[in-house]
SETILUM-463856 format. One record per residue: residue number from 1; x, y, z of N, C-alpha, C in turn. Coordinates in steps of 0.02 Angstrom, whole numbers, plus 50000, padded with zeros to 5 digits. Layout:
NUM,X,Y,Z,X,Y,Z,X,Y,Z
...
This chain:
1,54179,50337,53325,54169,50412,53342,54115,50437,53349
2,54089,50480,53386,54012,50506,53397,54036,50564,53360
3,53969,50594,53302,53959,50658,53273,53912,50673,53271
4,53903,50752,53267,53847,50781,53300,53833,50819,53213
5,53777,50797,53179,53757,50835,53122,53692,50869,53132
6,53722,50942,53119,53678,50991,53104,53636,51025,53061
7,53593,51007,53046,53565,51006,52998,53476,51010,52995
8,53452,51062,52970,53374,51046,52968,53322,51007,52907
9,53372,51003,52864,53328,50954,52819,53313,50893,52846
10,53277,50860,52865,53272,50789,52885,53271,50737,52832
11,53278,50750,52776,53293,50722,52718,53355,50714,52709
12,53377,50763,52693,53471,50779,52681,53498,50742,52739
13,53493,50745,52820,53492,50726,52880,53497,50641,52887
14,53458,50600,52837,53439,50524,52860,53471,50511,52795
15,53482,50532,52732,53520,50497,52690,53603,50502,52715
16,53626,50571,52753,53697,50575,52763,53706,50533,52831
17,53666,50530,52871,53658,50485,52927,53683,50414,52901
18,53636,50395,52856,53661,50327,52839,53720,50309,52815
19,53748,50363,52794,53809,50356,52739,53870,50358,52801
20,53857,50389,52853,53896,50394,52902,53890,50336,52964
21,53850,50321,52953,53837,50271,53006,53868,50181,52965
22,53864,50199,52910,53907,50129,52869,53971,50148,52856
23,54020,50195,52887,54086,50199,52898,54090,50208,52954
24,54042,50173,53003,54076,50178,53057,54043,50226,53128
25,54016,50292,53100,54018,50342,53134,53949,50335,53174
26,53952,50345,53273,53866,50364,53301,53851,50427,53287
27,53795,50449,53241,53775,50513,53233,53707,50554,53271
28,53723,50610,53300,53656,50636,53311,53632,50689,53294
29,53574,50678,53289,53545,50734,53248,53509,50794,53275
30,53555,50852,53270,53509,50932,53285,53493,50960,53225
31,53449,50983,53219,53392,51020,53198,53406,51075,53171
32,53419,51127,53241,53419,51190,53246,53497,51221,53298
33,53505,51277,53286,53587,51285,53310,53551,51267,53379
34,53505,51306,53432,53492,51262,53457,53494,51206,53506
35,53459,51162,53473,53486,51104,53462,53550,51076,53487
36,53595,51102,53433,53655,51081,53425,53695,51098,53489
37,53664,51165,53493,53709,51192,53577,53689,51168,53629
38,53629,51136,53638,53612,51112,53711,53647,51037,53707
39,53662,50987,53640,53689,50927,53634,53762,50949,53666
40,53792,51009,53653,53854,51015,53655,53882,51040,53735
41,53881,50999,53775,53901,51024,53837,53960,50993,53849
42,54011,51034,53882,54088,51016,53891,54087,50974,53932
43,54120,50921,53905,54157,50874,53958,54112,50832,53958
44,54051,50840,53927,53997,50784,53926,53989,50758,53883
45,53987,50806,53808,53952,50773,53741,53972,50712,53712
46,54046,50715,53727,54089,50663,53690,54108,50661,53615
47,54067,50721,53566,54095,50709,53510,54153,50741,53459
48,54150,50699,53417,54238,50702,53388,54230,50734,53353
49,54164,50754,53322,54161,50804,53242,54106,50857,53249
50,54094,50915,53225,54023,50961,53235,54006,50957,53149
51,53976,50922,53132,53963,50924,53028,53890,50977,53041
52,53916,51066,53024,53864,51097,53063,53859,51119,52975
53,53789,51118,52980,53770,51167,52897,53752,51258,52918
54,53747,51281,52870,53746,51338,52875,53680,51396,52886
55,53632,51338,52846,53577,51371,52841,53523,51326,52886
56,53513,51353,52922,53482,51352,52990,53421,51380,53013
57,53367,51354,53037,53304,51387,53054,53288,51437,53094
58,53323,51423,53166,53345,51486,53199,53368,51530,53205
59,53448,51504,53187,53499,51568,53199,53551,51563,53147
60,53607,51612,53123,53643,51598,53080,53689,51559,53081
61,53716,51508,53055,53763,51454,53049,53838,51507,53070
62,53849,51537,53071,53915,51562,53085,53912,51592,53168
63,53846,51609,53181,53838,51640,53243,53847,51559,53298
64,53798,51509,53256,53804,51458,53300,53884,51447,53330
65,53923,51437,53254,53991,51400,53241,54007,51444,53322
66,54026,51538,53298,54060,51555,53372,54011,51519,53418
67,53970,51520,53450,53956,51487,53512,53965,51427,53525
68,53982,51393,53470,54015,51313,53499,54077,51331,53504
69,54122,51357,53484,54175,51378,53485,54179,51410,53571
70,54158,51439,53607,54155,51466,53643,54150,51413,53713
71,54095,51355,53680,54102,51319,53743,54134,51270,53732
72,54193,51236,53695,54195,51176,53686,54239,51187,53619
73,54296,51119,53634,54349,51131,53593,54344,51081,53500
74,54273,51050,53537,54267,50989,53478,54275,51007,53395
75,54307,50994,53366,54328,51014,53271,54250,51015,53254
76,54238,51085,53217,54173,51102,53175,54203,51094,53092
77,54164,51062,53068,54167,51068,52979,54104,51108,52975
78,54119,51165,52930,54053,51206,52922,54041,51180,52837
79,53970,51174,52835,53919,51159,52756,53914,51220,52746
80,53930,51228,52693,53900,51285,52634,53900,51298,52574
81,53855,51349,52532,53860,51347,52490,53872,51409,52462
82,53907,51427,52517,53947,51511,52497,54021,51484,52478
83,54041,51472,52418,54113,51472,52391,54157,51523,52399
84,54150,51578,52419,54205,51632,52394,54227,51638,52451
85,54293,51644,52443,54360,51652,52484,54333,51697,52544
86,54314,51754,52549,54303,51793,52614,54243,51751,52645
87,54196,51709,52612,54150,51702,52667,54176,51633,52698
88,54219,51587,52689,54254,51556,52692,54326,51567,52772
89,54342,51629,52740,54383,51659,52784,54342,51671,52850
90,54292,51725,52844,54239,51724,52902,54231,51667,52952
91,54211,51602,52925,54204,51542,52956,54243,51532,52985
92,54307,51533,52962,54382,51518,52991,54410,51554,53065
93,54381,51624,53048,54396,51669,53090,54344,51639,53154
94,54279,51625,53150,54262,51602,53195,54255,51539,53236
95,54307,51511,53207,54324,51459,53238,54329,51378,53208
96,54300,51371,53164,54293,51321,53122,54362,51296,53095
97,54346,51240,53093,54412,51188,53083,54417,51183,52998
98,54363,51170,52987,54372,51169,52896,54314,51170,52851
99,54287,51172,52805,54227,51197,52779,54224,51122,52713
100,54147,51120,52680,54152,51073,52647,54089,51119,52592
101,54112,51130,52531,54052,51173,52501,54022,51123,52481
102,53945,51153,52452,53884,51109,52442,53890,51139,52339
103,53883,51082,52300,53840,51017,52332,53924,50973,52338
104,53938,50930,52390,54010,50920,52380,54004,50839,52379
105,54041,50793,52352,54060,50724,52343,54079,50704,52427
106,54031,50653,52435,54022,50617,52492,54099,50584,52516
107,54124,50555,52454,54213,50537,52490,54252,50600,52513
108,54249,50671,52494,54283,50725,52507,54277,50728,52596
109,54184,50743,52585,54168,50731,52661,54206,50702,52718
110,54187,50642,52701,54233,50581,52731,54297,50596,52759
111,54343,50628,52683,54392,50623,52706,54410,50693,52761
112,54375,50756,52737,54365,50792,52788,54369,50765,52862
113,54333,50748,52872,54313,50720,52949,54378,50678,52968
114,54392,50639,52922,54454,50616,52957,54507,50646,52978
115,54517,50704,52927,54555,50742,52945,54570,50760,52996
116,54505,50811,53018,54491,50858,53062,54502,50811,53128
117,54489,50727,53145,54479,50700,53202,54550,50678,53204
118,54594,50679,53139,54666,50629,53164,54703,50688,53187
119,54705,50742,53152,54726,50808,53184,54710,50811,53266
120,54651,50804,53289,54641,50818,53355,54665,50761,53405
121,54683,50699,53374,54691,50658,53410,54777,50669,53407
122,54812,50673,53379,54859,50692,53352,54893,50751,53412
123,54851,50798,53423,54888,50842,53457,54865,50819,53536
124,54808,50782,53560,54817,50757,53627,54853,50710,53640
125,54898,50663,53598,54942,50622,53619,55009,50641,53611
126,55031,50719,53566,55101,50749,53564,55123,50752,53630
127,55067,50795,53682,55107,50840,53718,55134,50904,53720
128,55164,50941,53752,55190,50987,53728,55257,51016,53754
129,55292,51062,53728,55382,51092,53733,55367,51148,53792
130,55416,51163,53776,55427,51238,53813,55474,51280,53776
131,55434,51262,53696,55494,51324,53639,55439,51355,53634
132,55478,51441,53616,55434,51477,53592,55477,51517,53553
133,55453,51546,53493,55476,51541,53434,55443,51633,53431
134,55509,51675,53399,55500,51736,53406,55510,51756,53331
135,55486,51799,53315,55507,51829,53236,55481,51902,53240
136,55525,51927,53240,55524,51999,53247,55464,52006,53301
137,55398,52033,53301,55362,52067,53340,55309,51999,53333
138,55315,51965,53315,55289,51896,53319,55310,51831,53373
139,55260,51822,53409,55282,51766,53455,55239,51715,53455
140,55288,51663,53450,55242,51591,53460,55244,51536,53507
141,55197,51545,53562,55204,51512,53631,55186,51429,53604
142,55232,51384,53574,55189,51318,53579,55170,51257,53638
143,55188,51273,53703,55157,51252,53752,55105,51276,53745
144,55052,51328,53750,55007,51377,53746,54964,51354,53679
145,55007,51360,53642,54972,51359,53571,54952,51448,53540
146,55008,51476,53570,54975,51555,53582,55020,51617,53544
147,54973,51623,53498,55013,51692,53460,54985,51753,53479
148,55059,51798,53468,55053,51871,53471,55061,51911,53428
149,55068,51981,53449,55109,52010,53363,55108,52076,53409
150,55155,52105,53446,55196,52174,53474,55138,52146,53539
151,55133,52114,53556,55118,52119,53634,55045,52104,53648
152,54998,52092,53576,54916,52089,53571,54911,52003,53543
153,54876,51975,53560,54864,51895,53586,54833,51899,53490
154,54823,51858,53461,54789,51854,53383,54764,51788,53420
155,54680,51788,53404,54652,51701,53416,54669,51675,53336
156,54683,51624,53334,54687,51571,53301,54641,51514,53296
157,54645,51498,53232,54600,51397,53258,54651,51367,53247
158,54641,51283,53254,54686,51240,53287,54741,51251,53226
159,54705,51231,53151,54758,51228,53093,54781,51299,53072
160,54759,51338,53091,54790,51402,53073,54867,51406,53114
161,54856,51394,53169,54927,51389,53208,54964,51348,53201
162,54940,51265,53186,54980,51231,53150,55034,51233,53101
163,54987,51269,53056,55010,51301,53008,55084,51362,53018
164,55056,51397,53057,55098,51468,53065,55188,51421,53086
165,55160,51381,53150,55204,51337,53201,55267,51300,53139
166,55222,51263,53102,55277,51239,53061,55319,51271,53007
167,55268,51338,52988,55302,51356,52943,55371,51408,52982
168,55353,51427,53048,55404,51463,53102,55469,51410,53091
169,55466,51351,53108,55517,51298,53103,55564,51331,53065
170,55570,51351,52996,55647,51365,52956,55599,51420,52911
171,55602,51490,52950,55590,51546,52931,55626,51554,52861
172,55621,51582,52793,55636,51576,52744,55649,51509,52702
173,55620,51463,52749,55632,51411,52684,55558,51371,52651
174,55570,51352,52606,55493,51360,52571,55468,51275,52560
175,55414,51287,52598,55375,51214,52650,55327,51190,52588
176,55344,51151,52545,55296,51110,52476,55231,51117,52503
177,55182,51124,52468,55098,51129,52478,55106,51039,52504
178,55137,50998,52455,55114,50926,52506,55147,50923,52559
179,55192,50938,52567,55230,50925,52636,55168,50997,52685
180,55157,51037,52681,55143,51054,52742,55038,51016,52717
181,55007,51016,52682,54961,50951,52678,54965,50900,52726
182,55035,50872,52716,55032,50817,52737,55046,50823,52832
183,55072,50860,52843,55102,50866,52924,55051,50917,52964
184,55006,50938,52952,54963,50992,52958,54876,50961,52949
185,54866,50929,52906,54799,50899,52897,54817,50810,52891
186,54877,50795,52892,54893,50730,52917,54873,50695,52849
187,54867,50710,52804,54827,50689,52743,54867,50686,52654
188,54867,50643,52611,54892,50680,52551,54848,50683,52505
189,54771,50711,52529,54724,50710,52487,54733,50764,52444
190,54719,50774,52369,54737,50853,52347,54663,50893,52357
191,54622,50863,52377,54574,50914,52393,54582,50962,52428
192,54625,50940,52486,54652,50996,52517,54700,51053,52499
193,54708,51059,52455,54747,51112,52428,54710,51195,52423
194,54651,51183,52425,54622,51234,52423,54585,51255,52496
195,54601,51200,52539,54597,51218,52600,54642,51263,52633
196,54734,51244,52611,54793,51253,52625,54769,51349,52603
197,54742,51350,52557,54743,51418,52516,54717,51487,52561
198,54653,51415,52608,54594,51489,52634,54647,51497,52695
199,54666,51468,52732,54719,51449,52775,54763,51496,52791
200,54795,51512,52724,54858,51551,52737,54819,51630,52729
201,54749,51632,52674,54753,51710,52672,54722,51729,52757
202,54682,51659,52787,54651,51697,52841,54701,51705,52903
203,54765,51689,52887,54830,51696,52942,54853,51762,52924
204,54883,51795,52839,54889,51853,52846,54846,51892,52877
205,54779,51884,52854,54718,51933,52895,54737,51961,52942
206,54732,51884,52987,54733,51905,53075,54802,51934,53081
207,54844,51941,53058,54889,51955,53096,54940,52010,53061
208,54879,52020,53007,54872,52108,52988,54960,52113,52965
209,54988,52051,52931,55062,52036,52890,55043,52012,52830
210,55013,52048,52767,54995,52012,52700,55069,51985,52673
211,55147,51993,52702,55186,51981,52671,55216,51942,52721
212,55189,51902,52779,55223,51872,52819,55241,51788,52787
213,55189,51798,52747,55188,51707,52724,55212,51724,52636
214,55233,51707,52610,55249,51712,52568,55231,51655,52518
215,55203,51664,52454,55166,51626,52405,55260,51600,52367
216,55276,51552,52355,55322,51518,52323,55278,51474,52243
217,55262,51520,52177,55207,51485,52135,55249,51433,52107
218,55188,51377,52127,55197,51303,52081,55239,51257,52162
219,55272,51284,52190,55299,51225,52244,55261,51222,52328
220,55259,51305,52334,55231,51317,52420,55245,51373,52438
221,55239,51389,52499,55242,51460,52551,55318,51437,52584
222,55329,51487,52602,55385,51515,52670,55374,51569,52702
223,55383,51591,52773,55393,51604,52808,55438,51662,52796
224,55428,51721,52792,55482,51802,52781,55475,51835,52851
225,55527,51826,52872,55539,51842,52962,55536,51923,52941
226,55483,51958,52999,55494,52021,53003,55540,52028,53027
227,55532,52123,53037,55629,52147,53060,55599,52160,53131
228,55634,52157,53175,55598,52162,53246,55586,52270,53236
Protein backbone atom coordinates (compact mmCIF):
# COMPACT_ATOMS: atom_id res chain seq x y z
CA UNK A 1 0.00 0.00 0.00
CA UNK A 2 1.16 3.53 -0.77
CA UNK A 3 1.26 5.87 2.21
CA UNK A 4 1.73 9.65 2.25
CA UNK A 5 3.76 10.73 5.27
CA UNK A 6 3.38 14.45 6.02
CA UNK A 7 6.19 15.32 8.44
CA UNK A 8 8.51 18.35 8.46
CA UNK A 9 11.23 16.73 10.60
CA UNK A 10 13.50 14.83 8.21
CA UNK A 11 15.04 12.68 10.96
CA UNK A 12 11.65 11.60 12.28
CA UNK A 13 10.40 10.98 8.74
CA UNK A 14 13.47 8.90 7.81
CA UNK A 15 13.18 6.69 10.89
CA UNK A 16 9.43 6.20 10.48
CA UNK A 17 9.70 5.60 6.74
CA UNK A 18 12.24 2.85 7.36
CA UNK A 19 9.85 1.12 9.77
CA UNK A 20 6.89 1.49 7.44
CA UNK A 21 8.85 0.14 4.48
CA UNK A 22 9.85 -2.92 6.52
CA UNK A 23 6.15 -3.58 6.97
CA UNK A 24 5.43 -3.42 3.27
CA UNK A 25 4.42 0.21 2.76
CA UNK A 26 5.56 2.37 -0.15
CA UNK A 27 6.16 5.74 1.52
CA UNK A 28 6.05 9.20 -0.08
CA UNK A 29 7.37 11.95 2.18
CA UNK A 30 5.88 15.46 2.11
CA UNK A 31 7.63 18.08 4.27
CA UNK A 32 4.85 20.66 4.29
CA UNK A 33 1.13 21.04 3.89
CA UNK A 34 1.57 22.39 0.37
CA UNK A 35 3.69 19.40 -0.69
CA UNK A 36 1.05 17.07 0.71
CA UNK A 37 -1.76 18.80 -1.17
CA UNK A 38 0.21 18.71 -4.42
CA UNK A 39 0.74 14.97 -3.99
CA UNK A 40 -2.96 14.31 -3.44
CA UNK A 41 -4.44 14.61 -6.90
CA UNK A 42 -7.91 13.00 -6.98
CA UNK A 43 -8.02 9.65 -8.81
CA UNK A 44 -4.29 9.87 -9.47
CA UNK A 45 -2.54 9.82 -6.09
CA UNK A 46 -3.36 6.18 -5.28
CA UNK A 47 -2.51 6.55 -1.60
CA UNK A 48 -4.13 4.14 0.83
CA UNK A 49 -3.56 6.33 3.91
CA UNK A 50 -2.31 9.82 4.75
CA UNK A 51 -0.30 10.09 7.97
CA UNK A 52 -0.57 13.78 8.86
CA UNK A 53 1.57 15.47 11.49
CA UNK A 54 -0.11 18.64 12.79
CA UNK A 55 3.09 20.60 13.44
CA UNK A 56 3.81 21.76 9.87
CA UNK A 57 5.93 24.79 8.91
CA UNK A 58 3.63 26.41 6.35
CA UNK A 59 0.06 25.63 7.43
CA UNK A 60 -1.83 24.47 10.47
CA UNK A 61 -2.31 20.71 10.33
CA UNK A 62 -6.03 21.04 10.96
CA UNK A 63 -6.31 23.36 7.96
CA UNK A 64 -4.41 20.89 5.81
CA UNK A 65 -6.72 18.07 6.90
CA UNK A 66 -9.76 20.08 5.86
CA UNK A 67 -8.23 20.75 2.43
CA UNK A 68 -7.31 17.09 1.99
CA UNK A 69 -10.83 15.99 2.74
CA UNK A 70 -12.25 18.38 0.14
CA UNK A 71 -10.18 16.85 -2.66
CA UNK A 72 -9.98 13.15 -1.77
CA UNK A 73 -11.61 10.47 0.38
CA UNK A 74 -8.24 8.91 1.24
CA UNK A 75 -8.22 8.01 4.97
CA UNK A 76 -6.31 10.51 7.14
CA UNK A 77 -4.65 9.66 10.44
CA UNK A 78 -3.61 12.71 12.45
CA UNK A 79 -0.46 12.63 14.55
CA UNK A 80 -0.59 15.13 17.40
CA UNK A 81 0.81 15.90 20.82
CA UNK A 82 -2.57 17.39 21.80
CA UNK A 83 -4.19 14.69 23.90
CA UNK A 84 -7.34 16.53 25.06
CA UNK A 85 -10.68 15.30 23.78
CA UNK A 86 -11.70 18.67 22.33
CA UNK A 87 -8.67 18.77 20.03
CA UNK A 88 -9.35 15.21 18.87
CA UNK A 89 -13.00 15.96 18.18
CA UNK A 90 -11.96 19.03 16.19
CA UNK A 91 -9.75 16.84 14.03
CA UNK A 92 -12.53 14.33 13.47
CA UNK A 93 -14.93 17.13 12.56
CA UNK A 94 -12.52 18.22 9.85
CA UNK A 95 -12.59 14.75 8.33
CA UNK A 96 -9.77 12.82 9.98
CA UNK A 97 -10.46 9.09 10.23
CA UNK A 98 -8.29 8.51 13.30
CA UNK A 99 -5.52 10.06 15.38
CA UNK A 100 -2.39 8.99 17.21
CA UNK A 101 -1.08 10.93 20.18
CA UNK A 102 2.67 11.54 20.56
CA UNK A 103 4.70 9.88 21.85
CA UNK A 104 3.21 6.78 20.27
CA UNK A 105 4.19 3.14 20.11
CA UNK A 106 5.10 1.97 16.61
CA UNK A 107 2.84 -1.05 17.00
CA UNK A 108 -0.07 1.24 17.83
CA UNK A 109 0.56 3.34 14.73
CA UNK A 110 0.75 0.29 12.48
CA UNK A 111 -2.46 -1.13 13.97
CA UNK A 112 -4.32 2.09 13.29
CA UNK A 113 -3.02 2.32 9.73
CA UNK A 114 -4.14 -1.25 9.01
CA UNK A 115 -7.50 -0.62 10.70
CA UNK A 116 -8.45 2.40 8.58
CA UNK A 117 -7.22 0.75 5.38
CA UNK A 118 -9.17 -2.46 6.11
CA UNK A 119 -12.29 -0.45 6.73
CA UNK A 120 -11.94 1.43 3.45
CA UNK A 121 -11.43 -1.77 1.47
CA UNK A 122 -14.45 -3.32 3.17
CA UNK A 123 -16.66 -0.39 2.19
CA UNK A 124 -15.51 -0.54 -1.42
CA UNK A 125 -16.24 -4.27 -1.64
CA UNK A 126 -19.56 -4.30 0.20
CA UNK A 127 -21.71 -2.22 -2.13
CA UNK A 128 -24.83 -0.42 -0.99
CA UNK A 129 -28.44 -1.22 -0.14
CA UNK A 130 -31.61 0.82 -0.42
CA UNK A 131 -32.21 0.93 3.31
CA UNK A 132 -33.10 4.21 5.02
CA UNK A 133 -33.27 4.31 8.82
CA UNK A 134 -35.53 6.90 10.46
CA UNK A 135 -35.35 7.66 14.17
CA UNK A 136 -37.54 10.60 15.05
CA UNK A 137 -36.03 13.56 13.23
CA UNK A 138 -32.87 11.62 12.41
CA UNK A 139 -32.65 10.11 8.90
CA UNK A 140 -29.79 7.76 8.00
CA UNK A 141 -29.44 6.94 4.31
CA UNK A 142 -27.20 3.90 4.03
CA UNK A 143 -26.67 3.92 0.23
CA UNK A 144 -25.43 7.52 0.17
CA UNK A 145 -24.01 7.46 3.72
CA UNK A 146 -25.89 10.67 4.44
CA UNK A 147 -27.36 11.71 7.78
CA UNK A 148 -29.81 14.52 8.36
CA UNK A 149 -31.53 15.91 11.44
CA UNK A 150 -34.90 17.61 10.87
CA UNK A 151 -34.03 17.94 7.20
CA UNK A 152 -30.58 19.45 7.70
CA UNK A 153 -27.65 17.36 6.46
CA UNK A 154 -24.97 16.60 9.06
CA UNK A 155 -21.44 15.97 7.79
CA UNK A 156 -19.95 12.86 9.42
CA UNK A 157 -16.62 11.16 8.99
CA UNK A 158 -16.46 7.60 7.68
CA UNK A 159 -16.28 5.98 11.09
CA UNK A 160 -18.80 8.32 12.70
CA UNK A 161 -21.33 7.20 10.12
CA UNK A 162 -20.42 3.53 10.57
CA UNK A 163 -20.80 3.84 14.33
CA UNK A 164 -24.19 5.57 14.10
CA UNK A 165 -25.46 3.12 11.47
CA UNK A 166 -24.44 0.16 13.62
CA UNK A 167 -26.23 1.45 16.72
CA UNK A 168 -29.28 2.38 14.64
CA UNK A 169 -29.72 -1.23 13.53
CA UNK A 170 -31.21 -2.04 16.93
CA UNK A 171 -32.29 1.07 18.85
CA UNK A 172 -32.44 0.48 22.59
CA UNK A 173 -30.15 -2.57 22.41
CA UNK A 174 -26.78 -2.30 24.13
CA UNK A 175 -23.78 -2.91 21.88
CA UNK A 176 -20.71 -4.07 23.75
CA UNK A 177 -17.59 -1.98 23.27
CA UNK A 178 -15.73 -5.01 21.94
CA UNK A 179 -18.47 -5.65 19.38
CA UNK A 180 -18.48 -2.03 18.18
CA UNK A 181 -14.70 -1.97 17.84
CA UNK A 182 -14.77 -5.24 15.94
CA UNK A 183 -17.48 -4.17 13.48
CA UNK A 184 -16.55 -0.51 12.96
CA UNK A 185 -12.76 -0.67 13.24
CA UNK A 186 -12.36 -4.29 12.12
CA UNK A 187 -9.93 -5.00 14.92
CA UNK A 188 -9.90 -6.46 18.42
CA UNK A 189 -7.02 -4.25 19.49
CA UNK A 190 -7.83 -2.88 22.96
CA UNK A 191 -6.21 0.52 22.38
CA UNK A 192 -9.04 1.44 20.01
CA UNK A 193 -11.33 1.97 23.01
CA UNK A 194 -10.27 5.57 23.48
CA UNK A 195 -10.96 6.25 19.81
CA UNK A 196 -14.48 4.89 20.29
CA UNK A 197 -15.13 7.32 23.15
CA UNK A 198 -13.99 10.28 21.06
CA UNK A 199 -16.19 9.25 18.12
CA UNK A 200 -19.23 8.93 20.40
CA UNK A 201 -18.57 12.41 21.81
CA UNK A 202 -18.17 13.80 18.29
CA UNK A 203 -21.47 12.27 17.15
CA UNK A 204 -23.33 13.72 20.11
CA UNK A 205 -21.90 17.14 19.32
CA UNK A 206 -22.53 17.09 15.57
CA UNK A 207 -26.10 15.81 15.87
CA UNK A 208 -26.82 18.24 18.74
CA UNK A 209 -28.35 15.31 20.59
CA UNK A 210 -26.29 14.53 23.70
CA UNK A 211 -28.84 11.95 24.86
CA UNK A 212 -29.11 10.10 21.55
CA UNK A 213 -26.25 7.72 22.35
CA UNK A 214 -26.38 6.45 25.92
CA UNK A 215 -23.31 5.13 27.70
CA UNK A 216 -23.97 1.90 29.57
CA UNK A 217 -21.12 1.88 32.07
CA UNK A 218 -18.91 -1.15 31.97
CA UNK A 219 -20.69 -2.56 28.93
CA UNK A 220 -20.95 -0.27 25.90
CA UNK A 221 -23.40 2.03 24.16
CA UNK A 222 -26.98 2.05 22.92
CA UNK A 223 -29.00 4.40 20.77
CA UNK A 224 -32.01 5.93 22.47
CA UNK A 225 -34.53 6.62 19.71
CA UNK A 226 -35.79 10.22 19.94
CA UNK A 227 -39.47 10.99 19.70
CA UNK A 228 -40.72 12.45 16.44
